[in-house]
N, C-alpha and C positions, 0 to 999 in steps of 0.2 A: 394355752397359749395358741389363736390361729397363727399358722403360719404365713407371714405374709407375702412369702415369695411367687406364692399361686395369687394370682389376680384373674377373677372370672371376667369375662366379658359380655354386658350385659344388651347385646344385640338382639332385643326384644321389639318389639314395636311403639311401646308406649311406656311413660313413667309408671302406670300401673301396674302392667307387667312385669316390671322390673322389679318393683317394690314386692311381690308376691313373689319372685324369683329368689331376691333376698332374705322373704321370710320362709322360705323354704330351705334353706342355705343355712339360717341358723348362724351360730358361733363357728362353724366351719370354715367359714370364709370373710377375711377380713379386708380383703382387697378386690374394689371393683375396676373394671373400664365400662365407661361410658363413651359411644362414640357419635360420627357424626350422622350414621343412620337414626338416629335417637332424635334429633335436634329439633324438630320439628313436634316429635311427641311428646315433650315438658323433660328432655336431658338433662338441662342443666338444672330446675326443679329437682330432679331426680338426684346428680351430683349432691346438690347442697342439703339432703333430705338424709340421704346416705352420713354425708361427712359430719352436718350440724345435729342432726337429731339420735342419729343410730351409731354413731361413733366411728365410721368405716374407715378406710384410706380410702382416696378416690381417683382416679387416672381417666383425665380428660380428654378423650382422641381426638383433637379437631384437625390435625395435618395442617395448620397456618400457611399459606402461603400468598403473597402479596409484595406493594415494595414495602420497605422497611417501615417509613412513618405509619401505615395502617397496621401492620405486624404488631408493632409495638403500642399503638393505640389499642388495638383488640386485647391483647395480652394483657396489660394493665388492668383490663379490665376485668378480667377474667381470672386474673390472680387475686384478687378483693377477697373472694371466693376461697383463700386458703386452700385450695385443692394442692394435691401433693406433684402428679405429674402432668406435663398439657404437652403435649407433642405438638410441632412445628417439622415441614421438610427442611432437610440439611442444608438449603444453599448456605453459605456463610454470613450473606446480610442477611436473609431471614432469621438464622440462628443469633445474630448481632444482636439485632432489632429485638429478638423473643427474649434475652437475658436483660436487655435494658429496661422492659416493659414489667418486667418479673420482680425487678431490683425491689430488696427490701420486702417482699412475702417471704413465703415457704415453698411456694410453688416451683417446681424443677422443671425446666427447660430438656426435653426427650426430642432429639434430632431421627427423621426418619431418615434413614441412609436407602434405599431400594425396597418397595412393595413384595411381600412373602409370596405374593400372589404371581409374581411376576419373573418369568425366566430370560435368557440371551433373544428367543424370538421376540417377545415384547420389547425388546429392549429397542432392539434393532425398527419396530414397527415406529419407536417414536423417537428414532432417531437419535438414539443416546450411543456416544463415543464405543467402537471396538473394544473388545476386554472382557473376559469372564466374569461373570457376575461376583463371584467372592473379592475377586481383587478390587471391582469398583466398588465394590460395601465397605472393603476395606480403606479404600481411598477416601470416598466419603465420609465415612466416621471418622478419620482424622481431623479431616477438615474441620467438621463442624466442632469436634472436639475442640480443635483450637481456636475455633471462633468464638469458644463459651459454653457450649452446649455440655449441662450438668450430667449428660448419659445421651445413648443413641438407643434406636429401635431398630434389629435387626434379625435376618432368620436366623435359629440356631445353628445353620451348617457355617454362619460365619463369626459368629460367638468367640470362638479361642482365636481367631486372628484378628479379632480385634481387642482383645483382653490383654493380647499380645504387646500392644501399641503403646509405646512412652505415653501419650496422650491419652489412654483410657485408664492411668491409675489416678484411683479416687472417686473415678465414674462408673455410672450405674450403666447396664446393659440390660435391655428389654426384649424378651425372645418371643413376639408370637407364630404362629404357621407348625406351633407341639400341638403335639395326638397322643394320645394315650397309644399304648400298647394295642392293635386291633383296630384303632378306630378309622371312620372313613377320612380321605383328605380334604373333599370337600373342593373348594376351591384354592386351596393352598399347594403350592409345587415346590418350596424350598421347606422341609419337616424335620422332625425330629421327638422322641420320646421325651417325657419331660426330665426323665433323669441324664439324658445324653443333653440335654439342655443347658443343665446345671450344670454338668460336668465341665461343659465347654468354658463355663464361663459366665455363662448367666445371672445376673442377680434376682429377675422375675421372669416368669412364665405368664403369657398370658393363653387362656383354654379358653373357647367360648360355645359351639355347639357342643361337643360331647358333654360339657355340663345342660345347656339350657333346654336342649333337645333330648336329655336321657329322661326317661320314667319316672328315675328317681333323684332328681339333681344332684341333692345331698350325700347321696351312697356314690352317687358319679363323683361328686370333687372330692368325699376322703378317701374312693381308689386312688385318684390324680395323686394325692396327698402322701400315699403310701406309697407311692412310685418314686418320691423325691428324696434324694440321695441325704 
């Protein structure tokens, strides 16, 4: 039985490339992330193919943000496809609208706290209030969970602080910014290894480039699984 704690990000150009990668990974991976970069390359069709025809779990990473009515309508439409996870920005008004839109479906709403590619200087550029990144992530997570989110997206470095929150009881913590030992960081800034992320309290880890850029993606995925406690 594949370990669905590993989510492989299909950050490839189009749906056909995604299906080829899924074929290469075979039964070693059961959970996939389809992100915004795939939207014009058949991303939703890929998500449905993986879910309906291949029996995979699917995380649709759209990071929705808009006024409440628009978010609710968008989520209601996407939730018809019975996708497992869908991301929205962690602002409470967005989360409340998304949860309403997903009502009655199997889709779980995950709230993005602060992107794992950002550090304090990036937040300064965006006029985000003072405070260390980990504390801001913790506070955003608590507010999003209180607003009804089924879980949050945060870097592995904040997972333990979020897991300790009363609001996090029974909720998902999903961590991108995971890199196997020795892998290049790419554009990520707040990273940990798969084992460290899971020990810190993550339920799922998201890994992209170390798998799909590998000469042998299946072996790369299996190596990551072997690192997981």
